[in-house]
C-alpha angles and dihedrals in degrees: 000000000000117000112252133192127211118231131185124220133183122225134180109256095249092052091048091053091050091049091049091049092049093048091050093047091051094042091239134133118245088250091056091047094051093043090054092046090052092049090052092047093051093045090050090054093054091045090052092050090049091051092049091049093050095046093047090052091049090048092052090049089054092047095252107146105144139039090250088062090058092048092049093050091047090052091048092049092050092048092050092046092055092056 
């Protein structure tokens, strides 16, 4: 079996109650609930970084290097859409 470590966290009472209710509804232990939440949080961070990397590359390919470029393109798009 994998080695595990016990950690202690503090939660505001209302958040604790919500977590307990969710764990009970999903037939999970609190440990399972928090492990899953941490996995989702960590995956979301890597997904966000991937999205930022892709959009920055696309922006560079389109010649967007500054915030004013984004504003200009947004204004142009809105003008063209009105026509």
